[in-house]
C-alpha positions in Angstrom: -1.8 15.7 0.2 1.4 17.6 1.1 4.6 15.7 1.6 4.5 16.5 5.4 0.9 15.0 5.8 1.9 12.1 3.7 5.1 11.4 5.7 3.3 11.7 8.8 0.6 9.4 7.6 3.1 6.8 6.6 5.0 7.1 9.9 1.5 6.6 12.0 0.5 3.7 9.7 4.0 1.9 10.4 3.6 2.3 13.9 0.1 0.8 13.9 1.3 -2.1 11.9 4.3 -2.7 14.3 1.8 -2.6 17.2 -0.6 -5.1 15.4 1.9 -7.5 14.0 4.7 -6.8 16.5 8.3 -6.2 15.7 9.2 -9.8 14.7 9.7 -10.9 11.1 6.5 -12.7 10.9 5.1 -13.5 7.5 2.6 -11.0 6.0 -1.2 -11.9 6.1 -2.2 -13.7 2.7 -5.6 -12.4 3.3 -6.0 -8.6 3.2 -9.1 -8.5 5.5 -6.4 -9.9 8.1 -5.0 -6.3 8.2 -6.7 -3.8 10.5 -9.2 -1.7 8.4 -7.5 1.4 9.2 -4.2 0.2 8.2 -5.4 -1.5 5.1 -7.3 1.8 3.9 -4.3 4.0 4.6 -2.4 1.7 2.5 -4.7 1.7 -0.3 -4.8 5.5 -0.2 -1.1 5.6 -0.4 -0.7 3.0 -3.2 -3.7 4.7 -5.1 -2.0 8.1 -4.7 1.3 6.9 -6.0 -0.2 5.1 -9.0 -2.1 8.4 -9.9 1.2 10.2 -9.6 2.8 7.8 -11.9 0.1 8.1 -14.5 0.1 12.0 -14.5 3.6 12.0 -16.3 5.2 10.3 -19.3 6.2 6.8 -18.3 9.9 6.2 -18.2 11.2 2.5 -17.6 11.8 3.1 -13.9 8.1 4.4 -13.3 6.6 1.7 -15.5 8.5 -0.9 -13.4 7.2 0.7 -10.2 3.7 1.0 -11.8 3.6 -2.7 -12.6 4.8 -3.6 -9.1 2.2 -1.3 -7.4 -0.8 -2.4 -9.5 -1.0 -5.9 -7.9 -0.6 -4.4 -4.5 -3.5 -2.4 -4.9 -5.5 -5.1 -6.4 -4.4 -7.3 -3.3 -5.4 -4.7 -0.7 -8.8 -4.3 -2.4 -9.2 -8.1 -2.5 -9.5 -8.2 -6.2 -6.2 -10.3 -6.9 -6.7 -13.6 -8.3 -7.5 -16.3 -5.7 -8.2 -13.6 -3.0 -11.7 -15.0 -2.4 
C-alpha cells in the first residue's frame, strides 16, 4: 500500500469513526464488536501492516516499544484479548 493510499484510508476511517461515535470525547467501546465492521477491519489492516513493517527490519528500542503497544491492540480488534469473550 503506497503512502498516499494509506493516508487516504486513514482519513476515511477517521471520518467514519467521527460520524459513528460523534465528535465528543466519549469512552471507546470495550468490545471490538461495538465498532462498525468496516472501521474495525480497516484498523486491523493498518495495525497489521505496521506490525509487519516493524518486523521486517532489526528491532531498535523505539520500534520494540511500538511493537509491544500494537500487539495488544491487534489482539483486541480481533477479539482475542484476555477477557474479550
